[in-house]
A tleap script that builds the chain and sets N, CA, C and O, in Angstrom:
source leaprc.protein.ff14SB
mol = sequence {
  NMET ALA ASP ASP HIE ARG GLU SER PHE ALA
  CYS ASP ASN VAL LYS LEU GLU LEU LEU PRO
  LYS PRO THR PHE GLU LYS ARG ARG VAL GLU
  ILE GLU PHE TYR ASN GLU HIE PHE LYS SER
  THR ALA GLY SER GLU PRO PHE SER GLN GLU
  LEU GLY ALA ALA ALA LEU ALA LEU ALA LYS
  ARG TYR GLY LEU SER ALA GLY ASP ALA LEU
  ASN LEU ALA ALA ALA ILE ARG GLN GLY ALA
  GLU GLU PHE ILE THR SER GLU LEU PRO GLY
  LYS PRO VAL PHE ARG VAL ALA GLY ILE ARG
  VAL VAL SER LEU HIE GLY ARG CSER
}
set mol.1.N position { 60.802 -86.250 164.238 }
set mol.1.CA position { 60.600 -87.686 164.887 }
set mol.1.C position { 58.617 -88.277 163.981 }
set mol.1.O position { 58.075 -89.261 163.478 }
set mol.2.N position { 58.319 -86.789 164.335 }
set mol.2.CA position { 56.826 -86.820 163.991 }
set mol.2.C position { 56.741 -85.690 162.539 }
set mol.2.O position { 56.599 -84.473 162.653 }
set mol.3.N position { 56.870 -86.454 161.175 }
set mol.3.CA position { 56.983 -87.234 160.423 }
set mol.3.C position { 56.577 -87.613 159.423 }
set mol.3.O position { 57.437 -88.120 158.702 }
set mol.4.N position { 55.295 -87.582 158.928 }
set mol.4.CA position { 54.523 -88.753 158.598 }
set mol.4.C position { 55.204 -89.635 157.006 }
set mol.4.O position { 54.785 -90.690 156.529 }
set mol.5.N position { 56.122 -88.927 156.589 }
set mol.5.CA position { 56.754 -89.137 155.798 }
set mol.5.C position { 57.769 -90.153 155.593 }
set mol.5.O position { 58.159 -90.656 154.539 }
set mol.6.N position { 58.189 -90.403 157.009 }
set mol.6.CA position { 59.176 -91.204 157.117 }
set mol.6.C position { 59.219 -93.068 158.279 }
set mol.6.O position { 58.874 -92.928 159.452 }
set mol.7.N position { 59.265 -93.235 158.227 }
set mol.7.CA position { 59.339 -94.285 158.883 }
set mol.7.C position { 60.745 -94.034 160.242 }
set mol.7.O position { 61.624 -93.205 160.008 }
set mol.8.N position { 60.765 -94.870 161.614 }
set mol.8.CA position { 61.338 -94.701 162.600 }
set mol.8.C position { 61.476 -96.166 162.848 }
set mol.8.O position { 60.589 -97.007 163.002 }
set mol.9.N position { 63.218 -96.342 162.859 }
set mol.9.CA position { 63.386 -97.278 163.405 }
set mol.9.C position { 63.929 -97.447 164.837 }
set mol.9.O position { 63.898 -96.347 165.388 }
set mol.10.N position { 64.385 -98.347 165.600 }
set mol.10.CA position { 65.313 -98.187 166.774 }
set mol.10.C position { 66.430 -99.050 166.897 }
set mol.10.O position { 67.157 -99.152 165.909 }
set mol.11.N position { 66.717 -99.714 167.957 }
set mol.11.CA position { 67.500 -100.664 168.380 }
set mol.11.C position { 67.638 -101.049 169.591 }
set mol.11.O position { 66.949 -100.289 170.271 }
set mol.12.N position { 68.170 -101.847 170.277 }
set mol.12.CA position { 67.946 -101.843 172.143 }
set mol.12.C position { 69.216 -101.336 172.359 }
set mol.12.O position { 69.373 -101.232 173.576 }
set mol.13.N position { 70.779 -100.754 171.387 }
set mol.13.CA position { 71.697 -100.319 171.315 }
set mol.13.C position { 70.855 -98.044 172.389 }
set mol.13.O position { 71.164 -97.489 173.443 }
set mol.14.N position { 70.076 -97.746 171.499 }
set mol.14.CA position { 70.049 -97.190 171.509 }
set mol.14.C position { 69.034 -96.207 173.176 }
set mol.14.O position { 69.199 -95.243 173.925 }
set mol.15.N position { 67.643 -97.772 172.814 }
set mol.15.CA position { 67.334 -97.407 174.461 }
set mol.15.C position { 68.213 -97.568 175.705 }
set mol.15.O position { 67.628 -97.359 176.768 }
set mol.16.N position { 69.680 -97.943 175.779 }
set mol.16.CA position { 70.134 -97.934 177.049 }
set mol.16.C position { 70.896 -96.925 176.686 }
set mol.16.O position { 71.382 -96.446 177.710 }
set mol.17.N position { 71.305 -96.267 175.593 }
set mol.17.CA position { 71.718 -95.402 175.094 }
set mol.17.C position { 70.364 -93.866 176.022 }
set mol.17.O position { 70.813 -93.535 177.119 }
set mol.18.N position { 69.465 -93.364 175.774 }
set mol.18.CA position { 68.609 -93.132 176.109 }
set mol.18.C position { 67.882 -92.842 178.091 }
set mol.18.O position { 67.654 -91.927 178.882 }
set mol.19.N position { 67.813 -94.140 178.001 }
set mol.19.CA position { 66.385 -94.635 178.996 }
set mol.19.C position { 67.589 -94.608 180.258 }
set mol.19.O position { 67.184 -93.572 180.785 }
set mol.20.N position { 68.626 -94.961 181.002 }
set mol.20.CA position { 69.129 -95.448 182.336 }
set mol.20.C position { 69.408 -93.863 182.560 }
set mol.20.O position { 70.072 -94.493 183.382 }
set mol.21.N position { 69.626 -92.184 182.706 }
set mol.21.CA position { 70.037 -91.572 183.335 }
set mol.21.C position { 67.961 -91.239 183.794 }
set mol.21.O position { 67.353 -91.306 184.863 }
set mol.22.N position { 67.584 -90.954 182.599 }
set mol.22.CA position { 66.384 -90.277 182.973 }
set mol.22.C position { 65.809 -91.374 184.112 }
set mol.22.O position { 65.628 -90.982 185.265 }
set mol.23.N position { 65.585 -92.499 183.806 }
set mol.23.CA position { 64.694 -93.208 185.040 }
set mol.23.C position { 65.249 -93.039 185.809 }
set mol.23.O position { 64.499 -92.536 186.645 }
set mol.24.N position { 66.598 -93.142 186.353 }
set mol.24.CA position { 67.639 -93.197 187.712 }
set mol.24.C position { 67.544 -91.506 188.574 }
set mol.24.O position { 67.920 -91.211 189.709 }
set mol.25.N position { 66.842 -90.572 187.424 }
set mol.25.CA position { 66.552 -89.274 187.843 }
set mol.25.C position { 65.750 -89.185 188.093 }
set mol.25.O position { 65.500 -88.244 188.848 }
set mol.26.N position { 64.309 -90.389 187.531 }
set mol.26.CA position { 63.221 -90.101 187.696 }
set mol.26.C position { 61.978 -88.651 186.611 }
set mol.26.O position { 61.076 -88.053 187.196 }
set mol.27.N position { 62.079 -88.577 186.118 }
set mol.27.CA position { 62.176 -87.759 184.919 }
set mol.27.C position { 61.072 -88.631 184.005 }
set mol.27.O position { 61.271 -89.404 183.067 }
set mol.28.N position { 59.682 -88.150 184.724 }
set mol.28.CA position { 58.529 -89.642 183.898 }
set mol.28.C position { 58.544 -88.620 182.256 }
set mol.28.O position { 58.432 -89.197 181.175 }
set mol.29.N position { 58.664 -87.439 182.335 }
set mol.29.CA position { 57.963 -86.679 181.227 }
set mol.29.C position { 58.875 -87.385 179.846 }
set mol.29.O position { 58.574 -87.872 178.756 }
set mol.30.N position { 59.708 -87.208 180.350 }
set mol.30.CA position { 61.062 -87.602 179.407 }
set mol.30.C position { 60.998 -88.887 179.285 }
set mol.30.O position { 60.752 -89.236 178.130 }
set mol.31.N position { 61.200 -90.234 180.484 }
set mol.31.CA position { 61.206 -91.405 179.922 }
set mol.31.C position { 59.867 -92.041 178.730 }
set mol.31.O position { 59.929 -92.911 177.862 }
set mol.32.N position { 58.273 -90.794 179.365 }
set mol.32.CA position { 57.287 -91.206 179.017 }
set mol.32.C position { 57.395 -91.246 177.390 }
set mol.32.O position { 56.822 -92.061 176.668 }
set mol.33.N position { 58.250 -90.195 176.974 }
set mol.33.CA position { 58.433 -89.082 174.896 }
set mol.33.C position { 59.468 -90.481 174.702 }
set mol.33.O position { 59.611 -90.816 173.527 }
set mol.34.N position { 60.257 -91.391 175.818 }
set mol.34.CA position { 61.379 -91.680 174.484 }
set mol.34.C position { 60.406 -93.354 174.416 }
set mol.34.O position { 60.808 -94.194 173.611 }
set mol.35.N position { 59.085 -93.699 175.372 }
set mol.35.CA position { 58.814 -95.033 175.194 }
set mol.35.C position { 57.603 -95.127 174.233 }
set mol.35.O position { 56.991 -96.089 173.770 }
set mol.36.N position { 57.470 -93.743 174.091 }
set mol.36.CA position { 56.111 -93.192 173.235 }
set mol.36.C position { 56.798 -93.706 171.465 }
set mol.36.O position { 56.394 -94.571 170.688 }
set mol.37.N position { 58.135 -92.575 171.345 }
set mol.37.CA position { 58.549 -93.274 170.586 }
set mol.37.C position { 58.760 -94.973 169.879 }
set mol.37.O position { 58.240 -95.531 168.913 }
set mol.38.N position { 59.700 -95.371 170.820 }
set mol.38.CA position { 59.947 -96.780 170.494 }
set mol.38.C position { 58.421 -97.223 170.273 }
set mol.38.O position { 58.344 -97.315 169.047 }
set mol.39.N position { 57.730 -97.401 170.567 }
set mol.39.CA position { 56.829 -97.537 170.283 }
set mol.39.C position { 55.968 -97.610 168.862 }
set mol.39.O position { 55.625 -98.490 168.074 }
set mol.40.N position { 55.844 -96.419 168.973 }
set mol.40.CA position { 55.804 -95.986 166.924 }
set mol.40.C position { 56.638 -96.745 165.565 }
set mol.40.O position { 56.428 -96.852 164.357 }
set mol.41.N position { 58.069 -97.348 166.881 }
set mol.41.CA position { 58.914 -97.388 165.315 }
set mol.41.C position { 58.661 -98.574 164.371 }
set mol.41.O position { 57.975 -99.401 164.972 }
set mol.42.N position { 58.863 -98.851 163.504 }
set mol.42.CA position { 58.369 -100.134 162.287 }
set mol.42.C position { 59.170 -100.773 162.386 }
set mol.42.O position { 59.166 -101.499 161.392 }
set mol.43.N position { 60.295 -101.113 163.283 }
set mol.43.CA position { 60.774 -101.674 163.514 }
set mol.43.C position { 62.455 -101.156 165.040 }
set mol.43.O position { 63.141 -100.136 165.113 }
set mol.44.N position { 62.458 -102.434 165.914 }
set mol.44.CA position { 63.211 -102.495 166.626 }
set mol.44.C position { 64.544 -103.189 166.895 }
set mol.44.O position { 64.358 -104.059 167.746 }
set mol.45.N position { 65.822 -103.139 166.495 }
set mol.45.CA position { 67.291 -104.377 166.328 }
set mol.45.C position { 67.137 -104.643 167.957 }
set mol.45.O position { 67.109 -103.820 168.873 }
set mol.46.N position { 67.058 -105.886 167.985 }
set mol.46.CA position { 67.759 -106.506 169.340 }
set mol.46.C position { 69.009 -106.873 169.921 }
set mol.46.O position { 69.759 -107.386 169.091 }
set mol.47.N position { 69.352 -106.806 170.754 }
set mol.47.CA position { 70.958 -107.771 170.851 }
set mol.47.C position { 71.184 -108.474 170.415 }
set mol.47.O position { 70.489 -109.382 170.871 }
set mol.48.N position { 72.015 -108.968 169.413 }
set mol.48.CA position { 72.013 -110.180 168.988 }
set mol.48.C position { 73.530 -110.512 168.445 }
set mol.48.O position { 74.209 -109.614 167.947 }
set mol.49.N position { 73.969 -111.716 168.559 }
set mol.49.CA position { 75.331 -112.250 167.667 }
set mol.49.C position { 75.480 -111.442 166.475 }
set mol.49.O position { 76.529 -110.866 166.188 }
set mol.50.N position { 74.142 -111.396 165.601 }
set mol.50.CA position { 73.887 -110.831 164.322 }
set mol.50.C position { 74.606 -109.579 164.428 }
set mol.50.O position { 75.635 -109.478 163.759 }
set mol.51.N position { 74.333 -108.847 164.974 }
set mol.51.CA position { 74.304 -107.115 165.281 }
set mol.51.C position { 75.602 -107.125 165.495 }
set mol.51.O position { 76.446 -106.549 164.809 }
set mol.52.N position { 75.827 -107.944 166.691 }
set mol.52.CA position { 77.636 -108.006 167.450 }
set mol.52.C position { 78.372 -107.148 166.423 }
set mol.52.O position { 78.859 -106.018 166.406 }
set mol.53.N position { 78.181 -108.682 165.151 }
set mol.53.CA position { 79.489 -108.886 164.338 }
set mol.53.C position { 79.102 -107.981 163.212 }
set mol.53.O position { 79.965 -107.783 162.357 }
set mol.54.N position { 78.044 -107.455 163.092 }
set mol.54.CA position { 77.868 -106.545 161.955 }
set mol.54.C position { 78.831 -105.344 161.894 }
set mol.54.O position { 79.578 -104.890 161.027 }
set mol.55.N position { 78.325 -104.811 163.912 }
set mol.55.CA position { 78.869 -103.592 164.062 }
set mol.55.C position { 80.463 -103.669 164.316 }
set mol.55.O position { 81.132 -102.643 164.194 }
set mol.56.N position { 81.080 -104.932 164.680 }
set mol.56.CA position { 82.321 -104.936 164.408 }
set mol.56.C position { 82.856 -104.833 163.355 }
set mol.56.O position { 84.058 -104.602 163.223 }
set mol.57.N position { 81.846 -105.026 162.207 }
set mol.57.CA position { 82.812 -104.871 161.126 }
set mol.57.C position { 83.591 -103.819 160.759 }
set mol.57.O position { 84.743 -103.499 160.465 }
set mol.58.N position { 81.389 -103.017 161.037 }
set mol.58.CA position { 81.983 -101.516 160.672 }
set mol.58.C position { 82.274 -100.570 161.280 }
set mol.58.O position { 82.036 -99.480 160.760 }
set mol.59.N position { 82.964 -100.621 162.750 }
set mol.59.CA position { 83.584 -100.304 163.605 }
set mol.59.C position { 84.702 -100.257 162.687 }
set mol.59.O position { 84.952 -99.100 162.349 }
set mol.60.N position { 85.447 -101.119 162.179 }
set mol.60.CA position { 87.120 -101.985 161.882 }
set mol.60.C position { 86.678 -101.366 160.095 }
set mol.60.O position { 87.167 -101.988 159.152 }
set mol.61.N position { 86.290 -100.853 159.978 }
set mol.61.CA position { 86.593 -100.848 158.076 }
set mol.61.C position { 86.027 -99.080 158.285 }
set mol.61.O position { 86.561 -98.558 157.306 }
set mol.62.N position { 85.481 -98.279 158.808 }
set mol.62.CA position { 85.329 -97.067 159.380 }
set mol.62.C position { 85.590 -96.092 160.814 }
set mol.62.O position { 85.179 -95.022 161.260 }
set mol.63.N position { 86.545 -97.190 161.218 }
set mol.63.CA position { 86.839 -96.531 162.807 }
set mol.63.C position { 85.674 -95.810 163.604 }
set mol.63.O position { 85.722 -94.583 163.691 }
set mol.64.N position { 84.609 -96.523 164.202 }
set mol.64.CA position { 83.689 -96.210 164.576 }
set mol.64.C position { 83.681 -96.333 165.537 }
set mol.64.O position { 84.181 -97.443 165.719 }
set mol.65.N position { 83.301 -95.705 166.900 }
set mol.65.CA position { 82.622 -96.076 168.331 }
set mol.65.C position { 82.156 -97.277 168.290 }
set mol.65.O position { 81.893 -97.779 167.198 }
set mol.66.N position { 81.907 -98.171 169.809 }
set mol.66.CA position { 81.204 -98.965 169.507 }
set mol.66.C position { 79.992 -98.154 169.344 }
set mol.66.O position { 79.540 -98.015 168.207 }
set mol.67.N position { 79.483 -97.670 170.223 }
set mol.67.CA position { 77.552 -97.305 170.000 }
set mol.67.C position { 77.382 -96.614 168.108 }
set mol.67.O position { 76.678 -96.516 167.103 }
set mol.68.N position { 78.070 -96.455 168.460 }
set mol.68.CA position { 77.575 -95.436 166.489 }
set mol.68.C position { 77.799 -96.836 165.839 }
set mol.68.O position { 76.978 -97.112 164.964 }
set mol.69.N position { 78.784 -97.800 166.110 }
set mol.69.CA position { 78.175 -98.840 165.154 }
set mol.69.C position { 77.852 -99.737 165.320 }
set mol.69.O position { 78.473 -100.650 164.776 }
set mol.70.N position { 76.843 -100.021 166.053 }
set mol.70.CA position { 75.893 -100.519 166.852 }
set mol.70.C position { 74.480 -100.363 166.169 }
set mol.70.O position { 73.665 -101.089 165.599 }
set mol.71.N position { 74.655 -98.616 166.635 }
set mol.71.CA position { 73.774 -97.994 166.073 }
set mol.71.C position { 73.519 -98.354 163.861 }
set mol.71.O position { 72.753 -99.167 163.342 }
set mol.72.N position { 74.178 -97.696 163.386 }
set mol.72.CA position { 74.302 -97.714 162.293 }
set mol.72.C position { 74.229 -99.647 161.869 }
set mol.72.O position { 73.295 -100.055 161.178 }
set mol.73.N position { 75.233 -100.551 162.350 }
set mol.73.CA position { 74.423 -101.597 162.111 }
set mol.73.C position { 72.704 -101.998 162.163 }
set mol.73.O position { 72.110 -102.655 161.308 }
set mol.74.N position { 72.311 -101.603 162.994 }
set mol.74.CA position { 71.157 -102.028 163.449 }
set mol.74.C position { 69.615 -101.335 162.227 }
set mol.74.O position { 68.541 -101.736 161.778 }
set mol.75.N position { 70.641 -99.911 162.183 }
set mol.75.CA position { 69.893 -99.219 160.990 }
set mol.75.C position { 69.990 -100.086 159.561 }
set mol.75.O position { 69.124 -100.496 158.789 }
set mol.76.N position { 70.984 -100.145 159.568 }
set mol.76.CA position { 71.506 -101.041 158.428 }
set mol.76.C position { 70.498 -102.649 157.971 }
set mol.76.O position { 69.815 -102.835 156.964 }
set mol.77.N position { 70.694 -103.356 158.845 }
set mol.77.CA position { 70.130 -104.694 158.541 }
set mol.77.C position { 68.433 -104.336 159.280 }
set mol.77.O position { 67.788 -105.279 159.738 }
set mol.78.N position { 68.071 -103.418 159.300 }
set mol.78.CA position { 66.421 -102.986 158.879 }
set mol.78.C position { 66.286 -102.474 158.215 }
set mol.78.O position { 65.160 -102.006 158.046 }
set mol.79.N position { 67.400 -102.159 157.283 }
set mol.79.CA position { 66.935 -101.796 155.573 }
set mol.79.C position { 66.944 -99.622 155.478 }
set mol.79.O position { 66.812 -99.054 154.394 }
set mol.80.N position { 67.125 -98.813 156.855 }
set mol.80.CA position { 66.535 -97.378 156.718 }
set mol.80.C position { 67.614 -97.172 155.535 }
set mol.80.O position { 68.660 -97.623 155.068 }
set mol.81.N position { 66.820 -96.369 155.408 }
set mol.81.CA position { 67.383 -95.583 153.705 }
set mol.81.C position { 68.615 -94.285 154.573 }
set mol.81.O position { 69.459 -93.771 153.838 }
set mol.82.N position { 68.589 -93.906 155.990 }
set mol.82.CA position { 69.052 -92.620 156.113 }
set mol.82.C position { 69.042 -92.908 157.781 }
set mol.82.O position { 68.084 -93.367 158.403 }
set mol.83.N position { 70.148 -92.581 158.257 }
set mol.83.CA position { 70.189 -92.542 159.350 }
set mol.83.C position { 70.720 -90.870 160.205 }
set mol.83.O position { 71.608 -90.050 159.969 }
set mol.84.N position { 70.013 -90.943 160.882 }
set mol.84.CA position { 70.131 -89.078 161.397 }
set mol.84.C position { 71.112 -88.980 162.809 }
set mol.84.O position { 71.441 -89.873 163.590 }
set mol.85.N position { 71.281 -88.217 162.805 }
set mol.85.CA position { 72.366 -88.176 164.348 }
set mol.85.C position { 72.618 -86.550 164.658 }
set mol.85.O position { 72.339 -85.521 164.043 }
set mol.86.N position { 73.240 -86.821 165.834 }
set mol.86.CA position { 73.553 -85.662 166.472 }
set mol.86.C position { 75.062 -85.001 166.144 }
set mol.86.O position { 75.697 -83.968 166.356 }
set mol.87.N position { 75.162 -85.944 165.665 }
set mol.87.CA position { 76.883 -86.296 165.495 }
set mol.87.C position { 77.292 -84.618 164.371 }
set mol.87.O position { 76.405 -84.167 163.646 }
set mol.88.N position { 78.647 -83.963 164.438 }
set mol.88.CA position { 78.837 -82.441 163.291 }
set mol.88.C position { 79.219 -83.534 162.001 }
set mol.88.O position { 79.368 -84.756 161.958 }
set mol.89.N position { 79.270 -82.807 161.328 }
set mol.89.CA position { 79.537 -82.989 160.299 }
set mol.89.C position { 81.213 -83.679 159.728 }
set mol.89.O position { 81.843 -82.621 159.716 }
set mol.90.N position { 81.839 -84.344 159.452 }
set mol.90.CA position { 83.331 -84.765 159.405 }
set mol.90.C position { 83.752 -85.974 160.419 }
set mol.90.O position { 84.848 -86.534 160.385 }
set mol.91.N position { 82.171 -86.429 161.775 }
set mol.91.CA position { 83.280 -87.954 162.905 }
set mol.91.C position { 83.196 -88.871 161.815 }
set mol.91.O position { 82.960 -88.650 160.628 }
set mol.92.N position { 83.477 -90.164 162.547 }
set mol.92.CA position { 83.408 -90.928 161.518 }
set mol.92.C position { 82.128 -91.799 160.855 }
set mol.92.O position { 82.082 -92.607 159.928 }
set mol.93.N position { 81.111 -91.252 161.768 }
set mol.93.CA position { 80.133 -91.997 160.763 }
set mol.93.C position { 79.864 -91.604 159.542 }
set mol.93.O position { 79.567 -92.597 158.878 }
set mol.94.N position { 79.804 -90.254 158.669 }
set mol.94.CA position { 79.973 -89.715 158.097 }
set mol.94.C position { 80.358 -90.662 156.666 }
set mol.94.O position { 79.828 -90.418 155.582 }
set mol.95.N position { 81.572 -91.997 156.906 }
set mol.95.CA position { 82.311 -92.926 156.456 }
set mol.95.C position { 81.735 -94.009 155.372 }
set mol.95.O position { 81.966 -94.430 154.238 }
set mol.96.N position { 80.580 -94.227 156.779 }
set mol.96.CA position { 79.955 -95.049 156.606 }
set mol.96.C position { 78.800 -95.240 155.062 }
set mol.96.O position { 77.777 -94.614 154.787 }
set mol.97.N position { 79.644 -96.581 154.158 }
set mol.97.CA position { 78.969 -96.244 153.055 }
set mol.97.C position { 77.251 -97.511 153.449 }
set mol.97.O position { 77.134 -98.410 154.282 }
set mol.98.N position { 76.129 -96.912 152.293 }
set mol.98.CA position { 74.835 -98.211 152.492 }
set mol.98.C position { 74.332 -97.687 153.483 }
set mol.98.O position { 73.645 -98.290 154.307 }
set mol.99.N position { 74.691 -96.202 153.523 }
set mol.99.CA position { 73.417 -95.647 154.226 }
set mol.99.C position { 73.916 -94.233 154.435 }
set mol.99.O position { 74.948 -93.776 154.927 }
set mol.100.N position { 72.630 -93.594 153.791 }
set mol.100.CA position { 72.228 -91.742 153.821 }
set mol.100.C position { 72.079 -91.016 155.568 }
set mol.100.O position { 71.108 -90.772 156.284 }
set mol.101.N position { 74.345 -90.774 155.827 }
set mol.101.CA position { 73.932 -90.481 157.326 }
set mol.101.C position { 73.841 -88.478 157.061 }
set mol.101.O position { 74.403 -87.681 156.310 }
set mol.102.N position { 72.905 -88.397 158.057 }
set mol.102.CA position { 72.074 -86.807 158.266 }
set mol.102.C position { 72.476 -86.285 159.394 }
set mol.102.O position { 72.420 -86.947 160.430 }
set mol.103.N position { 72.966 -84.961 159.370 }
set mol.103.CA position { 73.317 -84.285 161.388 }
set mol.103.C position { 72.362 -83.525 161.223 }
set mol.103.O position { 72.049 -83.132 160.099 }
set mol.104.N position { 71.529 -83.072 162.642 }
set mol.104.CA position { 71.457 -82.335 163.140 }
set mol.104.C position { 71.906 -81.102 162.867 }
set mol.104.O position { 71.124 -80.154 162.944 }
set mol.105.N position { 72.645 -80.999 162.666 }
set mol.105.CA position { 73.596 -79.738 162.662 }
set mol.105.C position { 73.667 -79.115 161.479 }
set mol.105.O position { 74.349 -78.126 161.210 }
set mol.106.N position { 72.576 -80.024 160.420 }
set mol.106.CA position { 73.025 -79.656 158.506 }
set mol.106.C position { 73.310 -80.716 157.899 }
set mol.106.O position { 74.373 -81.336 157.914 }
set mol.107.N position { 72.980 -80.794 157.711 }
set mol.107.CA position { 72.985 -81.856 155.987 }
set mol.107.C position { 73.988 -82.235 155.936 }
set mol.107.O position { 75.007 -81.634 156.276 }
set mol.108.N position { 73.869 -83.728 155.330 }
set mol.108.CA position { 75.889 -83.923 154.640 }
set mol.108.C position { 75.365 -84.879 153.641 }
set mol.108.O position { 76.130 -85.415 152.839 }
savepdb mol mol.pdb
quit
């Protein structure tokens, strides 16, 4: 995340995945960390009808879960070159064409 040679992108779905639990559990440091990261992103895709349609198309084509489809569609719509995930190689996200998918568990 602190790589000066990369731009990060986000989307409302990532915020929905990351912020509710630490907010509910009042984990202030974690919330501040996420919010600082979101402030530093090059762009953030909001929920929209267009994003939903793009995500549904990806999900149908590649067998993705709703969350993965929304995150990947947002990345592709924002022009990201890579999609970095904590998923293990071999999962459906690695089938998606048009963006390089990289696992934190090892390059794919």
